N, C-alpha and C positions, 0 to 999 in steps of 0.2 A: 317637704316631708310628704309622704303619701297621703292618701285617702283615710278619713277615720272609719269609713265603711269596711276598708281593707282587713281581713285578719291576717295577723302577723305571727313570726316565729322567731325565736333566736335562743343561741345557748347562753345560759345564764351563768355559768360557770366558769372560770380561768380555762383557757385551751391548755392541753397535755394531759398527761395520764395521771389519774386520782383514783379514789374509790366510788365516787360518784360524778357522774356527769348529767346536769340539769338542762332540759330543754324546756322554754315557755312558749305557750302558744295563746294569743288573746284577739279577741272579737266577735262578733254575732254568731261567725259559723265555727268557732273554736272547736265546740265538742263534733260535729259531723265531720271536721277535717280530720282531727285526732283518732276519731273513730275509724276512719279508713286504714291507718296504720298500724291500729293497737287492738289486741285480741286480750280479755280479762280472763282469767283462769275461770271465774264465776259463771261467764257465758252472756254476762248482762252488758248491754250496751252503755257507754258513758253515759248516755241521757238519763239514764234511770238508776244509777248508782247514788249513793248518798255523797253530799259534797264535803269537802274539808277533810276527807278521810283516804288514806293510803289504800289503793287495791294493787294485787299482784296481777301483772299481765306480762304479755309477750308484745315486742316490735317486730312485725312482719312486712316484709319488702323484699322483692328481687328485680332491681333494676337492670341486671345482667340478660335474664332471661326474657322480660318483656318490656322493661324501661318505663313500665307504669306500676301502679298500686298493685300488688299481688292479690288474685280473685282469691275467695274464701275457699274455695275446692283444691287450691294449691299453694297453701301458704308455706313461706319460708321464713322460719324464724331466726333474727339476727341476734337478738338479746333478749333477755328476760328483764323485766323494768316492773318499778311500781309508779303508780298514776294518779294523780290527785285533781279533782274537779273543784273549782270555784265559780259559783255563779254570780252574775250581775244582780245589783250593784256593790255586792260584798265580796270585791276582790281588789287587789291593789289597783289594777287600771280602771276599775267602774265597769269593767266587760265580763264576759265569760271566759274564764281563764282553765288552761289545761296544763299541768306540769307533769313532764316525762322523767322519772328518775332512772337514769340507766347506769351501768357501769361507765367509768370514766375516762373512757378512750377516745382520742380524738376522731378516728375513723366511727366510731359508734355514733357519737353526737352529732357528726357532721351527715352521717347517713341518715339520722332522725329528722333533720332540719330539711334536707334535700328532698326526703319523701313527702313532708309536709307541704313544701312548696309544690311538688307535683299534686298535691290531693288540693291544692287551691289557695294555701296561704302565700304571703311573701314574706323576705327576709325584713325583719324590724331595721329601722335607721337606729343611728345612736341617740340614746337617751328617749326612742318614744314611746316605751312602758310608761316610764313616768310622767312623758308630755300627755298622755293619754288621761293617766290619774289625775293630772292637773285640770286638763279640759272638762273632765267628767266630776270636777268637784270633790276629790278624793283628798288632793294636796293643794296649798296656796304655793307661790313660788318660793318663800322662805323656806318651806318645808321640802319643796323638791331639791333645792339647793343643799338643804341638810341631808338628805339622801346620798347627793355626792360626795359631800364631806365626810358623811360616816364611812363610805368605802374607801375613800382615800385619807382617812384621819393617820396622821404620822406618830402619834402619842395618845395617852391615856385621858390627858388633858382635853386635845384637840378632840377625841372620839365623844368627851363628855359635852363639849360645846355644841358639836354636831348634833348630838341627840336633843338639848335643849331646843336647837332650830327644828329639828323634825319633829317633835313632839306639839310645837306650836307656840311656844312661848315668846318668841320674837313677835310672831303675827299677833297674840292678842295685845300687846304693847300698841304694836302699829295700829291694828283696828281700834283699839280705844281712842287712841288721838285722832283719828280718822272720824269716829262717831261724834266726837266733841267739835270738831270740825265742819262738822255736817249741820248740827244744830246751830253753830253760830252763823253760817251761811243762809240757813233757812230762816232766822231771824232776821236777818239783814235784808234778803230780798222780798220777806213778808213785807217789812217797812217801805222797801221802796213802791208797792203796791198802794201804799197808804202817803204817800210822801206830801200829797196836798192837803189833808187834813192833820198833818204834823203829828203821828202817831207812832211811836218807836215800841219793837216788841224787844229791843233789851237795849239798856242804857250805856253810854259810853264807858262808864267806869267798870262795869261787868263784862262788857265785850273785850277790854283792855286786859283785865285781871286773868280771863280765861283764855286768852291768847298767850299770854306771857306764860300759862302754866304749860301750854302745850309745847311752847318754845323750850319751855325748861326740861321737859321730857325728853323733846329730842336732842338738846345739848348734853344731855347726861348720857344718851347712845353715841353720841358723837365721840365723847369723851374715853368711850370704851373701844374705839374703831382700831387704834394701834395695837392695844395689848390683844384685842380678839385677832387682828391678823398675825402677829408673833405667835400666838398660841396654835393657828391654824397653818401656818405657813413654817414656823420655826425661827428662833431668833438668829437674825445674821450676824455673827460674831466674827470680825477681823482683826486677824494678829499685824501688828505694825512694829516698826523699829528699825533701828538702824542695823547694816549687815553685822553679823556675827554675834548679836545680842542672844541668840537661842530660840528664835522664832519657830524654826522647824522643829527643834527639840521641844519646843512646849506642844507644838500639835502631836508629836508623835506620844510625848507623854500623856496629854489628856485623852488620847486616844486609846493607850496603853497598848499601841503596835507602831512600828517602822513604816509609817505612809510616806513621810517625806525625807530626802534625802539631808544627811546631816554632814555638813563641813566646815572646817575651819578658813575655806578659802570664800572670801568675799563674793556674792552674786551668784551663789551656785541656784538658789532657787530662782527660775526665771520667770514662772507662770503662776497664776493662782489656782493652788491646791483646796479641794473643798472635800470635807466628810462631815460626818453628822453624829451626834452622841445624845443620849437622852438623860437628864436632870431632874429630877421629881416630876417625873411625868411629863414634861416639856424637852421638844427637840431643840437643842443647839446646833445650828449650823456654822461649822468652824470653817475660816478663809485663811488661809497661810499665804502670805503675800511676799515678793521680792523685797530686799531691805532698799530703801529709799536713800541714793547718795547720787551726786554727779557721775556721770560715767560716758564714754565715747561708744561703748559696746551697743550696737545695734538692738541685740535680743534681750539684752539687760533693760535698755528703755523702754522696750515695748512690755517686758514684764513688769515694769514701774508704773507705766500708763495704765495697765490692767488692774494693778494693786490700787490706784487712786480711784477707778472706778468703782470697785470693791467697796473702797472707803466711804465714798459718797451715799452708796446703798445700806451703808451697815446702821444695824440697831444699836451695836454695843462693839466698841472697841477695845482689844488688849494690846494696852501699850506697853512693850517690852524694854527692860533697862537690864543692864550688866551689873548686878551685887559686886563683882569683883573688880570693876573698874570704876573710876571717878567720875561722876557726871560733867559733861563737856557743853560746849555751846551748842554741839549737834543735838545733843538730849535735848536741851532750851528749847531749839527749834522746833522738835517734836511736840514737846507739850504746848507749844504755843500754837501750834499748826492744828491741833486737834483738841482745843480747850473745850470747844462747845459741845463736841460728843459726849455721850456717856461711856465712862472708860473705865477699865480695870488697870490699873498702874501696877505692873508686874517686875518685882525685882527678881531676875532669874539668875541662876548659879550660886545660891546659898551654901551649895557643897564647898564652894573655894573662899578663900579670905576675905573678909568685907572690906570694901574701899568707899561704899556708899551705902546708906540707911534709909529706912522708911520716913523717917524723920525729916532727912535732907530733901529728901523727894518732893515730900508735902509742901514743905516750905517753899519749893519752888514752885509748884502747881498753884499754891494758894498766892503767889504774887499777882497783883493786877496784870491783867493782859493788855498787849500792846495792840494787836490787831485783831481781837473779837470783836466781831458786830453786836452793838449795842449791849456790850458788856455781858453776853450771854455766858456762863459757863454752865456744863453739861455735869450731871453728878457723877463723883468719882469712888471710886473704892482701891483700896491698897491691901497688896498681898506679896508676901515672900513666898518664893518659890524654887526647888530645884527640879527641873525636868529630867535630871539625869536620875534622881533616887525617888523622886515621887512626892517628896516631902512638899506639901502645901498645895497639892494641885486639886483637891477636894473642895478647898476654900476658894479655890481660884473659879470651878464650877459655880459653886453655889453664888458669888458674888456676880456672874455673869446673868444667871437667872435672876437676882435679886433686884439687878438694876435695870433691866427691860420688864420684868412683872414683878411687882411689889408685893404681891401675894399668892397664896395657892389658891386656884382658881377651883372651884367646887360646885358641884349640883345644887342648886338652891340660892346661889349667889345671885347678884343681879345680872340680867341677860347681857351679852356681848356682842356685837357689831364685828364680823369678821371678813366681808367682802366690800372690794371697792364700791360695787355695784349701789350697795346699801349706803354707804357713806355719802357717795356722791349725789344720791337722792336725799338723804336725809340734810344735807348741806343745802339742797335746793330750797328744800321744805324750812331751812333755817332763815335764809336770806327772805323768803318770801314773806314769813310771819313779821321779822323784824321790819320788813316795810309796811306790812298792815299796821304795826304797832305805830310807827310814824307818821301813818297815814290818819290813825285815831289822834295822835296828839296834833297834827297840824288841822285837825277840824275838815278834813277832807270827806267828798262825799261817801254815801255807803256803798255804792256801785265800786268805787277805788279800793276800799277795804275788801268788798267781798271779793274782787279781783284776785288780789293778793291771796286772800284765805284759800280759793279754789287752784292756785297754783302750788300751793303748799298740800293742798288736800289731793290734788292728782299726784304730786312728788311720792307721797306715802303710799298712793293706789298702786302706784308702779312697783313699790317694791315687794306688795305680797301678790301682785298680778293681777288687781281688782282694774286696773287699766294696763293695757300691754298691747302690742303687735305682734305680727309674725315674726318680725326682724329679730325682735328682743328675745323670745321664745327659742328661735332658731340658735342665738347666740349661746343661750345658756344651755340648751339642751346638747348639742353638739360636744359639750365636755364630756357628756355620758359614754359609757363603752354601749355596746350594741345590745346585749342582754339585759340593761337596765332601763 
């Protein structure tokens, strides 16, 4: 990424036609650079106007005639604009910032960017505005990630969670844990200086108690990681079942549109189809898969391979059965195979005469599994539906959401972890704290305990950016768009 001494610019609104297009400039020379391409109606230079207020002005530039910024005596007006300045350090980046609000056409906003570059700015790299905000102390890393999650929010609930992170609620919890660990390490290291005098600044029972309390808070955050991920990314829901039980009809029925081809011919679905719906503020990502059966058809086998891959990654399965046929050995194989996954067991085709009941299905599912690892059984819900008439589809949608996320996430609830980076670092801290407790129980030296506490402290520091390096920052901010 370029030097922080550079003045940067970028289009901050999506490309294409729109009512307004915004170009953002940030850096020590943002005001003089922007002044060279703008003329305010009041005649005042940008340096003299009040910050945080909009002023009417004009964008002046004539690259065709001169290839340079137009001189004052021969101005060419290309657009009427609104201009606002924000002065360091009270801006998003912590630097001087100018925003130009022009008409939202791609030619206009690109011309403004080109003019700014000729005036001495350079085009910002992805996420550079937010990176400068982090480096200038305006945001920590979890808040910066909250900015990106706010932009990419796919549901009301994921937006609420992103805002919790952006407002610093996760940061406050992490920082509180770090403060407690800093005190523990300080007491231990102070005692090391007086080891010959047998002076302790914290006794072993208090040290263990405090370490266990920090560990408990970390475990609570870790327990929220899967729920947070599903709120952020959507609930991966895969429809499985034998051929012709109505999987594609279920997908179409849930979506309310004919997305998948429906046919009585087995093997019609050859690939994994993905669509998304919203249920009570949560996005559900639906995957329709090929019916699993023995076949010599190469394409159908590839479809089943892809189906198995989707099933492995699923948060919830919709296991479909045919209400109008008697359950057979192949159905039992499906029940056994996916016993460990949280599943909605669906009897489809209730518009046809009944041959199988929910009670029969429940009895088979509740029988002890033969091949389940460690006897694990995922939570199950049972629904009767008719993909043809739509009966029971609302209950099916709610059952999916209930299996994956047991409660409605609301602002004010305990903070959820949603990113793999946070989860990994929290797990590292968990392991280090457990090692520290073992070291205390085994009567090991203060140096051994302090070492583990420092590992935990550093892991938590990486979450908020108190400890970081350029590679980590580049990996995080490359996800952002150029204008943010």
